[in-house]
Biotite code that builds the C-alpha atoms (Angstrom):
import biotite.structure as struc

atoms = struc.array([
    struc.Atom([7.198, 7.653, 24.201], chain_id="A", res_id=1, res_name="UNK", atom_name="CA", element="C"),
    struc.Atom([4.381, 8.436, 26.576], chain_id="A", res_id=2, res_name="UNK", atom_name="CA", element="C"),
    struc.Atom([5.763, 11.150, 28.856], chain_id="A", res_id=3, res_name="UNK", atom_name="CA", element="C"),
    struc.Atom([3.481, 10.105, 31.710], chain_id="A", res_id=4, res_name="UNK", atom_name="CA", element="C"),
    struc.Atom([4.382, 6.409, 31.845], chain_id="A", res_id=5, res_name="UNK", atom_name="CA", element="C"),
    struc.Atom([7.708, 6.315, 29.996], chain_id="A", res_id=6, res_name="UNK", atom_name="CA", element="C"),
    struc.Atom([6.333, 3.528, 27.778], chain_id="A", res_id=7, res_name="UNK", atom_name="CA", element="C"),
    struc.Atom([6.952, 3.468, 24.057], chain_id="A", res_id=8, res_name="UNK", atom_name="CA", element="C"),
    struc.Atom([4.139, 2.113, 21.926], chain_id="A", res_id=9, res_name="UNK", atom_name="CA", element="C"),
    struc.Atom([4.141, 1.424, 18.205], chain_id="A", res_id=10, res_name="UNK", atom_name="CA", element="C"),
    struc.Atom([0.875, 1.707, 16.301], chain_id="A", res_id=11, res_name="UNK", atom_name="CA", element="C"),
    struc.Atom([0.148, 0.468, 12.801], chain_id="A", res_id=12, res_name="UNK", atom_name="CA", element="C"),
    struc.Atom([-2.706, 0.804, 10.339], chain_id="A", res_id=13, res_name="UNK", atom_name="CA", element="C"),
    struc.Atom([-3.196, -1.343, 7.264], chain_id="A", res_id=14, res_name="UNK", atom_name="CA", element="C"),
    struc.Atom([-3.352, 0.991, 4.274], chain_id="A", res_id=15, res_name="UNK", atom_name="CA", element="C"),
    struc.Atom([-4.877, 0.262, 0.905], chain_id="A", res_id=16, res_name="UNK", atom_name="CA", element="C"),
    struc.Atom([-8.242, -1.080, 2.045], chain_id="A", res_id=17, res_name="UNK", atom_name="CA", element="C"),
    struc.Atom([-11.379, 0.699, 3.185], chain_id="A", res_id=18, res_name="UNK", atom_name="CA", element="C"),
    struc.Atom([-11.859, -1.383, 6.336], chain_id="A", res_id=19, res_name="UNK", atom_name="CA", element="C"),
    struc.Atom([-10.050, -0.054, 9.390], chain_id="A", res_id=20, res_name="UNK", atom_name="CA", element="C"),
    struc.Atom([-7.372, -2.399, 10.735], chain_id="A", res_id=21, res_name="UNK", atom_name="CA", element="C"),
    struc.Atom([-5.256, -1.021, 13.586], chain_id="A", res_id=22, res_name="UNK", atom_name="CA", element="C"),
    struc.Atom([-2.654, -2.862, 15.620], chain_id="A", res_id=23, res_name="UNK", atom_name="CA", element="C"),
    struc.Atom([-0.096, -1.920, 18.256], chain_id="A", res_id=24, res_name="UNK", atom_name="CA", element="C"),
    struc.Atom([2.802, -3.284, 20.292], chain_id="A", res_id=25, res_name="UNK", atom_name="CA", element="C"),
    struc.Atom([5.433, -2.119, 22.721], chain_id="A", res_id=26, res_name="UNK", atom_name="CA", element="C"),
    struc.Atom([8.348, -3.009, 20.450], chain_id="A", res_id=27, res_name="UNK", atom_name="CA", element="C"),
    struc.Atom([9.107, -3.469, 16.762], chain_id="A", res_id=28, res_name="UNK", atom_name="CA", element="C"),
    struc.Atom([9.481, -7.252, 17.008], chain_id="A", res_id=29, res_name="UNK", atom_name="CA", element="C"),
    struc.Atom([5.994, -7.624, 18.495], chain_id="A", res_id=30, res_name="UNK", atom_name="CA", element="C"),
    struc.Atom([4.512, -5.195, 15.974], chain_id="A", res_id=31, res_name="UNK", atom_name="CA", element="C"),
    struc.Atom([4.837, -7.775, 13.178], chain_id="A", res_id=32, res_name="UNK", atom_name="CA", element="C"),
    struc.Atom([2.981, -10.378, 15.248], chain_id="A", res_id=33, res_name="UNK", atom_name="CA", element="C"),
    struc.Atom([0.304, -7.805, 16.122], chain_id="A", res_id=34, res_name="UNK", atom_name="CA", element="C"),
    struc.Atom([-0.113, -7.027, 12.412], chain_id="A", res_id=35, res_name="UNK", atom_name="CA", element="C"),
    struc.Atom([-0.482, -10.727, 11.572], chain_id="A", res_id=36, res_name="UNK", atom_name="CA", element="C"),
    struc.Atom([-3.034, -11.210, 14.378], chain_id="A", res_id=37, res_name="UNK", atom_name="CA", element="C"),
    struc.Atom([-5.018, -8.156, 13.258], chain_id="A", res_id=38, res_name="UNK", atom_name="CA", element="C"),
    struc.Atom([-5.054, -9.308, 9.647], chain_id="A", res_id=39, res_name="UNK", atom_name="CA", element="C"),
    struc.Atom([-6.099, -12.846, 10.621], chain_id="A", res_id=40, res_name="UNK", atom_name="CA", element="C"),
    struc.Atom([-8.897, -11.337, 12.730], chain_id="A", res_id=41, res_name="UNK", atom_name="CA", element="C"),
    struc.Atom([-9.978, -9.265, 9.705], chain_id="A", res_id=42, res_name="UNK", atom_name="CA", element="C"),
    struc.Atom([-10.190, -12.401, 7.550], chain_id="A", res_id=43, res_name="UNK", atom_name="CA", element="C"),
    struc.Atom([-12.148, -14.266, 10.247], chain_id="A", res_id=44, res_name="UNK", atom_name="CA", element="C"),
    struc.Atom([-14.524, -11.314, 10.659], chain_id="A", res_id=45, res_name="UNK", atom_name="CA", element="C"),
    struc.Atom([-15.121, -11.195, 6.904], chain_id="A", res_id=46, res_name="UNK", atom_name="CA", element="C"),
    struc.Atom([-15.940, -14.908, 6.935], chain_id="A", res_id=47, res_name="UNK", atom_name="CA", element="C"),
    struc.Atom([-18.288, -14.523, 9.914], chain_id="A", res_id=48, res_name="UNK", atom_name="CA", element="C"),
    struc.Atom([-20.099, -11.641, 8.201], chain_id="A", res_id=49, res_name="UNK", atom_name="CA", element="C"),
    struc.Atom([-20.253, -13.449, 4.858], chain_id="A", res_id=50, res_name="UNK", atom_name="CA", element="C"),
    struc.Atom([-18.230, -10.686, 3.197], chain_id="A", res_id=51, res_name="UNK", atom_name="CA", element="C"),
    struc.Atom([-15.286, -11.121, 0.880], chain_id="A", res_id=52, res_name="UNK", atom_name="CA", element="C"),
    struc.Atom([-12.039, -9.508, 2.048], chain_id="A", res_id=53, res_name="UNK", atom_name="CA", element="C"),
    struc.Atom([-10.959, -6.583, -0.069], chain_id="A", res_id=54, res_name="UNK", atom_name="CA", element="C"),
    struc.Atom([-8.773, -7.692, -2.952], chain_id="A", res_id=55, res_name="UNK", atom_name="CA", element="C"),
    struc.Atom([-5.433, -6.151, -3.847], chain_id="A", res_id=56, res_name="UNK", atom_name="CA", element="C"),
    struc.Atom([-5.208, -3.882, -6.857], chain_id="A", res_id=57, res_name="UNK", atom_name="CA", element="C"),
    struc.Atom([-5.545, -5.592, -10.237], chain_id="A", res_id=58, res_name="UNK", atom_name="CA", element="C"),
    struc.Atom([-2.477, -3.999, -11.787], chain_id="A", res_id=59, res_name="UNK", atom_name="CA", element="C"),
    struc.Atom([-4.540, -2.406, -14.540], chain_id="A", res_id=60, res_name="UNK", atom_name="CA", element="C"),
    struc.Atom([-4.567, 1.375, -14.625], chain_id="A", res_id=61, res_name="UNK", atom_name="CA", element="C"),
    struc.Atom([-6.184, 3.704, -17.145], chain_id="A", res_id=62, res_name="UNK", atom_name="CA", element="C"),
    struc.Atom([-4.979, 7.284, -17.153], chain_id="A", res_id=63, res_name="UNK", atom_name="CA", element="C"),
    struc.Atom([-6.117, 10.310, -19.078], chain_id="A", res_id=64, res_name="UNK", atom_name="CA", element="C"),
    struc.Atom([-3.220, 12.705, -19.526], chain_id="A", res_id=65, res_name="UNK", atom_name="CA", element="C"),
    struc.Atom([-2.582, 15.648, -21.834], chain_id="A", res_id=66, res_name="UNK", atom_name="CA", element="C"),
    struc.Atom([-1.251, 14.656, -25.297], chain_id="A", res_id=67, res_name="UNK", atom_name="CA", element="C"),
    struc.Atom([2.019, 16.521, -24.751], chain_id="A", res_id=68, res_name="UNK", atom_name="CA", element="C"),
    struc.Atom([2.661, 14.571, -21.523], chain_id="A", res_id=69, res_name="UNK", atom_name="CA", element="C"),
    struc.Atom([1.841, 11.324, -23.334], chain_id="A", res_id=70, res_name="UNK", atom_name="CA", element="C"),
    struc.Atom([4.284, 12.218, -26.108], chain_id="A", res_id=71, res_name="UNK", atom_name="CA", element="C"),
    struc.Atom([7.026, 13.178, -23.660], chain_id="A", res_id=72, res_name="UNK", atom_name="CA", element="C"),
    struc.Atom([6.499, 9.917, -21.773], chain_id="A", res_id=73, res_name="UNK", atom_name="CA", element="C"),
    struc.Atom([6.791, 7.933, -25.018], chain_id="A", res_id=74, res_name="UNK", atom_name="CA", element="C"),
    struc.Atom([10.092, 9.691, -25.791], chain_id="A", res_id=75, res_name="UNK", atom_name="CA", element="C"),
    struc.Atom([11.389, 9.105, -22.257], chain_id="A", res_id=76, res_name="UNK", atom_name="CA", element="C"),
    struc.Atom([10.449, 5.418, -22.419], chain_id="A", res_id=77, res_name="UNK", atom_name="CA", element="C"),
    struc.Atom([12.157, 5.007, -25.788], chain_id="A", res_id=78, res_name="UNK", atom_name="CA", element="C"),
    struc.Atom([15.264, 6.795, -24.485], chain_id="A", res_id=79, res_name="UNK", atom_name="CA", element="C"),
    struc.Atom([15.285, 4.418, -21.500], chain_id="A", res_id=80, res_name="UNK", atom_name="CA", element="C"),
    struc.Atom([15.012, 1.442, -23.843], chain_id="A", res_id=81, res_name="UNK", atom_name="CA", element="C"),
    struc.Atom([11.723, 0.256, -22.358], chain_id="A", res_id=82, res_name="UNK", atom_name="CA", element="C"),
    struc.Atom([8.074, 0.153, -23.262], chain_id="A", res_id=83, res_name="UNK", atom_name="CA", element="C"),
    struc.Atom([5.817, 2.961, -22.093], chain_id="A", res_id=84, res_name="UNK", atom_name="CA", element="C"),
    struc.Atom([4.157, 0.503, -19.704], chain_id="A", res_id=85, res_name="UNK", atom_name="CA", element="C"),
    struc.Atom([7.497, -0.533, -18.134], chain_id="A", res_id=86, res_name="UNK", atom_name="CA", element="C"),
    struc.Atom([8.659, 3.075, -17.942], chain_id="A", res_id=87, res_name="UNK", atom_name="CA", element="C"),
    struc.Atom([5.405, 4.270, -16.353], chain_id="A", res_id=88, res_name="UNK", atom_name="CA", element="C"),
    struc.Atom([5.457, 1.408, -13.824], chain_id="A", res_id=89, res_name="UNK", atom_name="CA", element="C"),
    struc.Atom([8.990, 2.380, -12.784], chain_id="A", res_id=90, res_name="UNK", atom_name="CA", element="C"),
    struc.Atom([8.130, 6.085, -12.504], chain_id="A", res_id=91, res_name="UNK", atom_name="CA", element="C"),
    struc.Atom([4.929, 5.405, -10.539], chain_id="A", res_id=92, res_name="UNK", atom_name="CA", element="C"),
    struc.Atom([6.731, 2.975, -8.203], chain_id="A", res_id=93, res_name="UNK", atom_name="CA", element="C"),
    struc.Atom([9.447, 5.546, -7.560], chain_id="A", res_id=94, res_name="UNK", atom_name="CA", element="C"),
    struc.Atom([6.904, 8.299, -6.853], chain_id="A", res_id=95, res_name="UNK", atom_name="CA", element="C"),
    struc.Atom([4.796, 6.050, -4.619], chain_id="A", res_id=96, res_name="UNK", atom_name="CA", element="C"),
    struc.Atom([7.771, 5.049, -2.474], chain_id="A", res_id=97, res_name="UNK", atom_name="CA", element="C"),
    struc.Atom([9.106, 8.532, -1.751], chain_id="A", res_id=98, res_name="UNK", atom_name="CA", element="C"),
])
């Protein structure tokens, strides 16, 4: 809340792309609409500039990890009854959302 005016303002920033996309609103319900407007403006700006919008991640990830970590991950995946890929996806998702 702004102590001078007593107005609450919510501000958002689209993460995961290099371009800067900010949006704001005075309440949570309007924040979604502000996000959608900002994203639509981003797409229109890309078109006007002849640039392609940034694409989401491909889902392919190559990691270089120590052999002992690789081995421990293989054991953990086997113990969980999953493939290493499924196990790693679950672990990375959990870490990314905390």
